[in-house]
C-alpha positions, -999 to 999 in steps of 0.1 A, spaced: -98 261 13 -84 299 10 -66 305 -24 -32 322 -20 -7 327 -46 24 308 -48 0 272 -33 10 236 -60 -28 221 -74 -26 187 -82 -47 178 -108 -57 144 -135 -55 155 -168 -82 139 -194 -51 116 -210 -47 106 -171 -17 119 -160 -13 144 -130 -3 180 -134 11 198 -109 0 236 -111 13 267 -96 -10 299 -87 13 329 -99 -19 358 -96 -50 361 -83 -72 389 -95 -84 418 -63 -115 413 -72 -105 379 -67 -122 366 -105 -95 347 -117 -65 333 -111 -32 326 -136 -13 294 -132 11 273 -148 21 239 -153 51 232 -131 75 210 -157 61 215 -184 91 227 -208 66 247 -230 42 260 -206 33 294 -203 8 317 -172 -33 303 -180 -60 318 -166 -90 300 -145 -123 315 -126 -119 312 -93 -154 300 -88 -147 267 -110 -119 263 -89 -133 260 -61 -158 236 -69 -130 218 -80 -116 215 -50 -151 206 -35 -152 180 -55 -116 163 -52 -109 167 -85 -86 194 -76 -63 185 -43 -36 207 -24 -2 201 -21 20 207 8 56 202 -2 73 225 -27 100 207 -50 117 233 -58 123 250 -20 156 229 -11 165 247 -44 164 280 -37 195 278 -11 222 293 -11 245 277 14 273 296 23 312 280 36 311 283 70 344 287 85 362 264 121 384 280 142 390 312 123 402 286 91 395 285 61 396 254 37 409 253 1 375 235 -10 359 265 16 376 290 -5 367 274 -38 323 271 -27 331 310 -15 343 315 -50 316 295 -66 287 310 -44 299 346 -58 302 336 -97 265 317 -90 252 350 -74 267 371 -103 246 352 -125 213 352 -104 209 390 -102 225 394 -139 192 371 -148 170 392 -121 179 426 -135 164 412 -171 132 405 -161 129 428 -132 107 450 -156 90 422 -166 78 410 -133 70 438 -118 42 448 -140 11 426 -138 3 429 -184 35 400 -182 1 377 -175 -9 382 -210 3 368 -239 0 403 -258 5 423 -237 38 402 -224 53 409 -261 49 441 -260 70 440 -225 97 416 -235 105 434 -267 114 470 -252 137 451 -227 150 436 -262 155 471 -273 172 484 -238 195 453 -242 208 465 -275 212 502 -267 236 497 -239 245 463 -247 288 470 -253 310 460 -284 320 428 -283 288 415 -264 268 396 -277 227 413 -266 206 389 -249 175 370 -271 140 364 -266 148 322 -253 168 342 -229 143 359 -214 117 330 -210 138 309 -195 143 330 -171 107 340 -168 92 306 -168 124 302 -138 107 324 -120 64 314 -124 78 270 -118 101 281 -91 76 299 -69 85 343 -83 120 346 -57 150 356 -69 165 324 -63 141 304 -92 169 321 -114 199 301 -104 212 281 -126 204 235 -122 241 225 -116 230 200 -91 217 186 -127 253 186 -140 277 158 -143 257 126 -149 255 113 -113 259 67 -113 265 69 -150 288 57 -164 308 74 -195 312 65 -229 348 58 -233 356 74 -272 389 93 -280 391 122 -257 400 113 -224 379 120 -196 387 139 -163 406 170 -161 441 173 -185 470 170 -162 491 195 -150 518 182 -166 523 172 -198 557 154 -211 570 174 -236 586 145 -259 557 120 -262 527 149 -252 509 125 -240 477 135 -225 470 100 -204 445 72 -213 409 63 -204 402 37 -182 377 16 -199 359 -19 -185 388 -40 -200 415 -19 -175 389 -21 -144 389 -55 -152 424 -60 -144 428 -38 -110 399 -61 -95 420 -93 -112 456 -79 -84 440 -57 -64 434 -86 -41 467 -106 -49 483 -74 -38 457 -76 -6 464 -108 -3 507 -100 -6 504 -72 24 485 -100 48 506 -132 39 544 -123 29 567 -141 52 591 -128 70 570 -102 90 598 -80 91 594 -80 51 556 -79 48 547 -47 24 524 -24 38 493 -14 22 488 12 -4 471 25 -32 507 45 -49 516 1 -40 490 -14 -53 495 9 -85 527 -4 -92 517 -44 -87 494 -43 -106 515 -23 -138 539 -53 -131 520 -80 -133 489 -71 -150 507 -47 -181 540 -58 -188 547 -67 -223 568 -103 -219 603 -101 -208 636 -80 -214 677 -99 -203 695 -80 -191 731 -99 -183 713 -134 -165 684 -104 -150 655 -114 -159 628 -79 -162 598 -72 -170 587 -50 -197 565 -22 -185 553 0 -205 553 41 -198 540 56 -178 517 80 -200 500 51 -217 487 36 -181 461 43 -156 472 73 -134 472 76 -98 448 94 -94 424 72 -116 432 42 -98 416 59 -65 389 74 -83 381 37 -91 393 17 -63 368 38 -47 340 33 -71 346 -4 -73 348 -14 -34 329 -3 0 341 16 26 338 -19 51 360 -40 22 389 -10 22 395 -8 59 398 -45 54 428 -38 26 444 -19 52 438 -30 83 425 -66 76 396 -81 90 398 -84 130 402 -47 129 374 -37 106 348 -62 127 369 -54 159 365 -12 163 347 -7 124 317 -32 124 277 -19 121 259 -17 150 231 -41 151 206 -19 183 219 0 211 213 -16 254 193 17 263 165 5 241 165 -33 268 152 -1 298 129 22 302 142 45 332 170 48 357 180 21 378 170 -10 357 208 -21 343 236 -20 353 265 -26 329 301 -37 339 338 -31 336 371 -35 339 405 -26 324 440 -28 338 457 4 346 493 10 364 519 -13 384 518 -3 420 551 -8 443 555 -4 477 557 36 495 583 16 525 607 -5 505 594 -1 464 585 -37 465 562 -46 433 527 -52 452 507 -58 418 487 -45 391 455 -20 400 429 -26 377 395 -7 375 362 -6 377 332 6 368 294 2 369 272 24 345 236 26 349 222 17 310 196 48 308 215 77 322 250 62 310 264 77 344 290 62 362 275 48 401 304 24 410 338 30 412 365 2 419 396 -3 424 421 -43 428 450 -63 425 438 -91 414 425 -94 381 391 -97 364 372 -130 376 338 -137 385 343 -130 423 362 -98 418 334 -82 405 308 -97 436 337 -89 455 
């Protein structure tokens, strides 16, 4: 098998672990190659004879990998505008991509003198190249700016070597940000983005939603859903909204006793800055309840089963050709009246016959008697 640049090789280490390596450089005389450990945090280019590598490939000690794990990370998707309209989210994404490109290009310009020189794979020669880059960076450094460091240069070089030696290798690992799926530790500092408007009197910045608050939401939100479905009479039945849910939960889950105002007893609830905000409820509502449960809350179980349930299969899978199976259905249309005296004739019913394999309409019929087994045969 031919050994080419950027090919990935997998071998077993003496400790029994799997190690994946990338071929960085092939000697023009095809005597040796330079390679690097794909996931080593302190990995640097290593030299290996091509003859030894070919023997290991023949004996099966080294395997060639077809899929590169960094391929998907090298893509920088541009926002697509539809019908000439650009959403606010697209504008933000375009700005983010512009920033990421600028950071990528700046990193490339820093290591460009090194990666264009074949001496980059030799430890001593590489040290001289890095020294020249550092000296040039100090000379060009503007007042107040910090010059580039040796640690940063090696960070960019490792990205370049390990991820395929193309310019998009230098894109930042923003996909690793955020700790997706991990619960945040609640501390004294509020999680999430800061509030836009802070109360000038209290100066409160909001509260964190801890497990105790989530338990209150789980306890009182179903009660609010039940109230929206069962309150009588129907004209006084509230419509399910998350704003209404928040008011209900605060009223029943956070009240601190009652106060008497004349003949009226009023529940005492904490200040708005002392309870979760509407945006926090939206976040945790989507986190606690699935999409199916949310539809059931808003529209009821019957509507969910009728229009939103998952389809386990398709009738198309039961046939292999045209004409093997047909489906027939009817629907009510308009009331018909006589053209002569305008007397009511009856309601028209439209029948359609569809071929299951091609989903083409193969038959149409309009009758004035209600759907029945006999009318279908007629």
